[in-house]
C-alpha positions as CSV (number, residue, x, y, z in Angstrom):
1,X,27.1,6.9,-155.1
2,X,28.0,6.3,-158.3
3,X,29.6,7.6,-161.6
4,X,27.4,10.5,-163.0
5,X,26.0,10.3,-166.7
6,X,24.4,13.0,-169.3
7,X,21.0,11.0,-169.5
8,X,18.5,10.3,-166.8
9,X,17.3,7.4,-168.6
10,X,20.2,5.9,-169.5
11,X,22.3,3.8,-169.1
12,X,19.8,1.0,-167.3
13,X,21.9,-0.4,-164.6
14,X,21.8,-1.4,-161.0
15,X,24.6,-0.7,-158.4
16,X,27.2,-2.8,-157.0
17,X,26.0,-4.9,-153.8
18,X,28.1,-3.0,-151.8
19,X,25.6,-0.1,-152.5
20,X,22.5,-2.0,-152.5
21,X,23.7,-3.4,-148.8
22,X,24.3,0.7,-148.3
23,X,20.8,1.4,-149.4
24,X,18.9,-1.2,-147.6
25,X,17.9,-2.8,-150.5
26,X,16.6,-6.6,-150.9
27,X,17.5,-7.3,-147.3
28,X,15.6,-10.6,-146.9
29,X,17.9,-11.9,-150.0
30,X,21.1,-11.2,-149.0
31,X,23.3,-13.8,-147.6
32,X,25.3,-13.3,-144.3
33,X,28.8,-15.3,-144.6
34,X,30.9,-15.9,-141.7
35,X,34.0,-15.7,-143.6
36,X,36.2,-17.3,-140.5
37,X,34.1,-20.5,-140.8
38,X,33.4,-20.9,-144.1
39,X,33.4,-24.7,-145.4
40,X,32.6,-26.1,-148.9
41,X,29.0,-24.8,-149.5
42,X,27.0,-23.6,-152.6
43,X,24.9,-20.8,-152.6
44,X,22.4,-20.0,-155.7
45,X,22.7,-16.1,-156.8
46,X,20.1,-14.4,-158.7
47,X,20.4,-10.9,-160.4
48,X,18.9,-7.9,-158.7
49,X,16.4,-7.5,-161.7
50,X,15.1,-11.5,-160.8
51,X,14.4,-10.3,-156.9
52,X,10.9,-10.4,-157.6
53,X,10.5,-14.0,-158.5
54,X,12.9,-15.0,-156.0
55,X,12.2,-18.2,-154.1
56,X,13.6,-20.4,-151.9
57,X,17.3,-20.1,-150.6
58,X,17.9,-17.9,-153.7
59,X,20.0,-14.9,-152.7
60,X,21.1,-11.7,-154.6
61,X,24.2,-11.1,-153.0
62,X,26.6,-12.5,-150.6
63,X,28.2,-10.5,-147.8
64,X,31.5,-11.5,-146.0
65,X,32.1,-9.7,-143.0
66,X,35.6,-11.1,-141.6
67,X,35.6,-10.4,-137.4
68,X,39.2,-9.1,-138.0
69,X,39.0,-6.9,-141.0
70,X,37.6,-3.5,-141.1
71,X,36.5,-4.0,-145.2
72,X,33.4,-6.0,-146.4
73,X,33.6,-8.4,-149.6
74,X,30.5,-8.3,-151.5
75,X,29.5,-11.2,-154.2
76,X,26.7,-10.7,-156.7
77,X,25.3,-11.9,-160.1
78,X,25.6,-8.8,-162.5
79,X,22.5,-10.6,-164.9
80,X,21.8,-8.0,-167.7
81,X,18.4,-7.9,-168.2
82,X,15.4,-5.9,-166.5
83,X,16.8,-2.7,-164.7
84,X,20.1,-3.9,-165.5
85,X,19.7,-4.3,-169.5
86,X,22.4,-1.4,-170.1
87,X,24.9,-2.6,-167.6
88,X,28.7,-1.7,-169.2
89,X,31.1,-3.9,-167.0
90,X,30.4,-7.4,-165.9
91,X,27.0,-8.6,-167.6
92,X,26.2,-12.1,-166.6
93,X,28.9,-12.4,-165.0
94,X,30.0,-12.7,-161.0
95,X,31.0,-9.4,-159.6
96,X,33.3,-9.3,-156.2
97,X,33.5,-5.7,-155.0
98,X,35.2,-4.6,-151.1
99,X,33.8,-1.5,-149.2
100,X,35.0,-0.6,-145.5
101,X,32.6,-2.0,-143.1
102,X,29.0,-0.2,-142.5
103,X,30.6,3.0,-144.7
104,X,29.1,5.1,-147.2
105,X,32.9,5.4,-148.8
106,X,33.5,4.1,-152.6
107,X,33.0,0.7,-153.0
108,X,35.9,-1.1,-155.2
109,X,35.5,-3.9,-157.7
110,X,38.0,-7.0,-157.2
111,X,37.3,-9.5,-159.6
112,X,34.5,-10.7,-162.2
113,X,34.1,-14.3,-162.8
114,X,32.3,-16.2,-165.0
115,X,29.8,-19.7,-164.1
116,X,31.8,-22.1,-162.2
117,X,35.3,-19.9,-160.8
């Protein structure tokens, strides 16, 4: 499901949003977005490590599932804290990844974004 490491205890990092969906984690905080009918909407994303303290309409990921495509787009905030403190790429950035719909295939990092992008 991801890269392998020589240590069982490090690095301390989470899977990306595509793999979190595949694993069925945090489902009450997934925000599904209709990519064909999207307007200008603001979403508040929190890191996976912040899930226990989530409130209101905070989400841990956005999932764009266009009906005209075989690929989903996933967006999440890669907060470097707690169980993600050892993240090596995209720490404290928003990550955009893609993966074939409802598949266990590889996911692909498409973009790293900073706040406000």
